[in-house]
C-alpha positions, -999 to 999 in steps of 0.1 A, spaced: 326 -550 462 306 -543 431 301 -511 411 273 -524 389 248 -500 404 271 -470 401 266 -462 364 228 -462 366 230 -438 396 252 -415 377 229 -415 347 199 -407 369 218 -378 385 229 -365 351 194 -368 338 181 -347 366 207 -321 359 201 -322 322 164 -327 321 159 -302 294 178 -325 271 167 -355 291 173 -391 293 157 -416 269 148 -452 270 171 -472 248 149 -490 221 170 -521 223 177 -525 261 146 -508 275 169 -490 300 173 -453 305 204 -436 291 219 -402 289 208 -387 256 211 -350 247 194 -357 213 157 -362 209 146 -386 181 137 -355 161 172 -341 167 187 -374 157 168 -375 124 178 -339 117 214 -346 125 213 -377 103 199 -357 74 226 -330 77 253 -356 80 239 -374 49 243 -342 28 279 -339 39 287 -375 32 272 -373 -3 291 -341 -10 324 -354 3 324 -390 -10 297 -391 -37 271 -418 -43 283 -446 -65 266 -442 -99 248 -475 -104 210 -473 -99 206 -511 -100 231 -516 -72 217 -487 -51 181 -501 -54 194 -536 -45 211 -523 -13 181 -500 -4 156 -529 -8 177 -554 12 185 -529 39 149 -516 44 136 -552 45 160 -559 74 153 -526 91 116 -533 91 121 -561 116 145 -541 138 138 -524 171 132 -491 153 112 -499 121 96 -465 120 127 -446 110 131 -433 74 159 -458 67 183 -449 39 210 -473 25 236 -460 1 267 -473 -17 294 -446 -15 320 -441 -42 350 -449 -20 377 -476 -25 383 -481 12 367 -512 29 342 -497 53 306 -494 64 292 -468 88 259 -454 101 246 -419 110 219 -412 135 183 -414 123 186 -444 100 213 -436 75 236 -466 66 264 -465 41 287 -491 26 316 -483 3 321 -500 -31 354 -511 -16 335 -531 10 312 -546 -16 342 -558 -36 355 -576 -5 322 -593 3 316 -628 -12 279 -635 -6 247 -619 4 247 -635 38 280 -616 46 264 -584 34 233 -590 55 254 -594 86 272 -561 79 239 -543 72 224 -558 104 255 -546 123 252 -510 111 214 -511 117 222 -522 152 244 -492 158 214 -470 149 187 -489 168 209 -490 199 216 -453 194 254 -457 196 263 -428 174 237 -405 189 249 -414 224 285 -407 214 275 -374 200 257 -366 233 289 -374 252 308 -352 228 284 -323 234 285 -328 271 323 -327 272 323 -299 246 353 -315 228 341 -312 192 353 -335 165 389 -323 166 396 -336 131 425 -313 125 445 -317 158 473 -337 141 482 -307 119 497 -273 126 508 -280 161 487 -259 185 466 -245 156 452 -279 147 420 -275 168 410 -247 146 413 -268 114 384 -291 118 357 -267 105 379 -257 76 379 -294 64 341 -291 63 340 -327 74 304 -329 86 309 -366 79 333 -367 108 305 -379 131 305 -411 111 341 -419 121 338 -415 158 353 -448 171 328 -471 188 337 -489 220 342 -527 220 310 -530 241 291 -511 213 307 -535 188 296 -566 207 260 -552 209 260 -543 172 273 -578 164 245 -594 184 219 -572 168 234 -579 133 232 -616 139 196 -613 151 184 -591 122 202 -612 96 189 -645 110 153 -632 113 156 -620 77 165 -656 66 203 -653 62 231 -675 75 244 -648 99 274 -669 108 289 -657 75 295 -623 90 324 -640 109 339 -649 75 339 -613 65 358 -603 97 384 -630 90 387 -616 55 393 -581 68 421 -593 91 441 -606 61 436 -575 40 468 -569 19 485 -536 16 494 -520 -17 527 -540 -18 509 -573 -12 517 -579 25 490 -597 44 475 -581 75 502 -554 77 479 -526 86 446 -520 103 417 -522 79 395 -491 77 366 -510 91 385 -520 123 398 -484 127 362 -472 133 348 -505 146 372 -520 172 376 -557 169 364 -573 202 381 -604 215 367 -638 202 345 -619 178 343 -646 151 336 -674 175 309 -653 193 292 -644 160 291 -681 150 277 -691 184 250 -664 183 241 -674 147 237 -710 158 216 -700 187 192 -680 165 190 -707 139 179 -731 167 152 -707 177 138 -706 141 131 -742 132 121 -749 96 137 -716 84 160 -719 55 191 -697 60 204 -683 27 239 -676 16 232 -664 -20 268 -663 -33 262 -664 -71 233 -639 -71 254 -614 -50 285 -618 -72 264 -612 -103 252 -579 -87 288 -566 -84 300 -576 -118 316 -545 -134 320 -527 -100 348 -501 -100 377 -513 -79 404 -493 -62 411 -456 -67 391 -442 -96 414 -419 -116 383 -401 -130 378 -388 -94 413 -375 -91 450 -387 -92 484 -374 -85 511 -374 -112 544 -357 -104 538 -323 -88 502 -320 -101 468 -333 -90 443 -339 -117 405 -342 -114 392 -355 -147 356 -356 -135 356 -318 -132 383 -312 -159 405 -292 -135 441 -295 -121 462 -279 -94 499 -278 -85 513 -294 -53 541 -274 -35 574 -292 -35 578 -316 -5 543 -310 7 524 -340 19 491 -349 1 462 -367 16 428 -373 1 395 -380 18 366 -382 -6 364 -349 -25 387 -332 0 425 -328 -5 448 -318 23 482 -304 14 505 -301 44 538 -281 48 567 -305 55 572 -289 89 534 -287 96 536 -249 96 509 -245 70 481 -264 53 459 -260 23 425 -277 21 410 -282 -14 373 -291 -15 348 -295 -43 312 -284 -39 290 -296 -67 258 -277 -76 268 -247 -54 274 -210 -54 306 -196 -40 287 -170 -19 269 -199 -1 301 -219 4 318 -188 18 290 -181 42 289 -217 54 327 -216 60 323 -184 81 295 -198 101 313 -230 108 346 -213 119 336 -180 133 363 -165 111 366 -127 109 369 -112 74 397 -87 68 397 -87 30 373 -96 2 378 -91 -35 368 -106 -68 396 -118 -91 401 -137 -123 427 -164 -124 436 -186 -154 404 -175 -171 382 -185 -142 363 -160 -120 371 -163 -83 365 -147 -49 394 -143 -25 389 -138 12 414 -130 40 403 -143 74 416 -146 109 405 -172 136 414 -166 172 413 -193 199 425 -180 232 460 -166 226 464 -184 193 457 -165 161 457 -181 126 454 -164 92 435 -180 63 434 -171 27 405 -186 9 399 -188 -29 364 -198 -42 364 -206 -79 329 -207 -96 332 -230 -126 299 -238 -142 276 -249 -114 304 -261 -92 326 -244 -65 362 -253 -60 374 -239 -26 410 -235 -13 416 -227 23 453 -220 30 461 -216 68 491 -207 89 499 -189 121 499 -151 121 537 -150 128 545 -173 98 520 -157 73 544 -133 56 570 -160 49 546 -187 38 518 -169 21 532 -174 -13 538 -211 -12 506 -219 7 485 -201 -19 503 -217 -49 477 -245 -53 450 -219 -56 470 -196 -78 479 -224 -102 444 -239 -104 435 -242 -140 414 -262 -165 426 -297 -175 430 -303 -212 453 -333 -217 433 -360 -234 453 -390 -220 447 -379 -184 411 -369 -190 404 -405 -204 420 -425 -176 398 -455 -167 395 -474 -134 400 -511 -127 368 -531 -123 356 -563 -108 348 -589 -134 329 -621 -123 341 -651 -143 327 -686 -144 353 -714 -140 352 -736 -171 368 -767 -155 383 -777 -122 416 -758 -117 435 -737 -91 430 -700 -88 466 -694 -98 462 -715 -129 430 -696 -138 447 -662 -134 477 -674 -154 454 -687 -182 435 -654 -183 469 -635 -184 459 -614 -154 488 -592 -142 507 -612 -116 509 -581 -93 472 -585 -88 471 -622 -79 474 -619 -41 448 -591 -41 424 -612 -62 429 -643 -40 420 -621 -9 389 -607 -27 377 -642 -31 386 -654 4 409 -680 -12 445 -690 -16 463 -690 -49 466 -728 -45 428 -732 -38 409 -756 -60 381 -740 -80 352 -762 -91 338 -761 -127 310 -736 -128 322 -717 -97 320 -679 -99 353 -660 -92 361 -623 -90 390 -610 -110 403 -575 -115 404 -561 -150 
């Protein structure tokens, strides 16, 4: 007995029930699918998401690299199944190795991913893969399913026990849509489209398989290989036989394009990323002892004893050791505190119980007391909005109503201790960078690193970045990435 006809029947029935939202023809498959977003809605959602991503992660400040990615991405998108979208390609200022796409033609790669890529053909495969998620409307379809199920993003469910489902809006993670996990079927389709778009653009699309192999051996901070799931695979599940399938599809496309030269472009790509910031950028923020410093904005805040700190872009999350309270710190460049507060209230539906202007450590601020009710659960939030120059620094400290009196002091301590940063040493911390070196004579990677007096703690990481072993032989004239 087969159920192959079951899904289309269900889709038709759902479409008839939801005709106002309607079904749409998938641009890639030509088949109808449930879609609660029109193309106009998709573009609007993509634009809103783009604003959140930029605010939360920041665009990497290198105009040449941004123009390079935009030009390459748009050229590939022009031969895709949806060439008419207003495609935008951006390098985000994040050290994690990831790439993601938002509905409407927004594609992002992190500087961490660029550091791990070894040639332009690999990058073309990745861009083609993300373009494929957009052309096949994968994220838009997931968002439609989410709307249909009325489940929301649920980003905060791991915190505060039963109050976690209220936390998502406080985190202001509009970028959460980017991290909805795709299915393995979606990944297979995106791989196939990535191979197609890269091949038709004149690249050796089989090199995308090399990148996936590199990801699987990504070392941890202590140098262990493959000890944790790379960020890319946490949002893009790794289908079975992925590398072999990519190589087979690439060979098939190359046989369909006789006379086409398929580019790799290793040296030209490596020269593009020479000087790229690598790893965590201390200028964007770092912890030292019980303080968190943000040199970029010249501010600092205390961390309550034994509280857990997690960072996602410009957002900090400080969690009570028993998960009884949480404090979210976020930065809103080029904003006014009244607008940030209004946006928070709209997103959460919070009810204001107190509103007063204060001055703390020489900085003007606005403090608001809110409550959020969800069924029989009631949470109390104390928000501080600091207006410093043209930027807003927001603190949202949240706990249950029954725990508020006992925890209100400690959960507000990051906001109450927020102050200007003046220490010159911390203000002038500099990041590590990728340096592209030309090998003078035939040698091994380990011998090269030893000769250059590179810190031995970085050797395994550098070998991984180059897709090599420390014992690998390097030819004279070969370009190699090192960390300086």
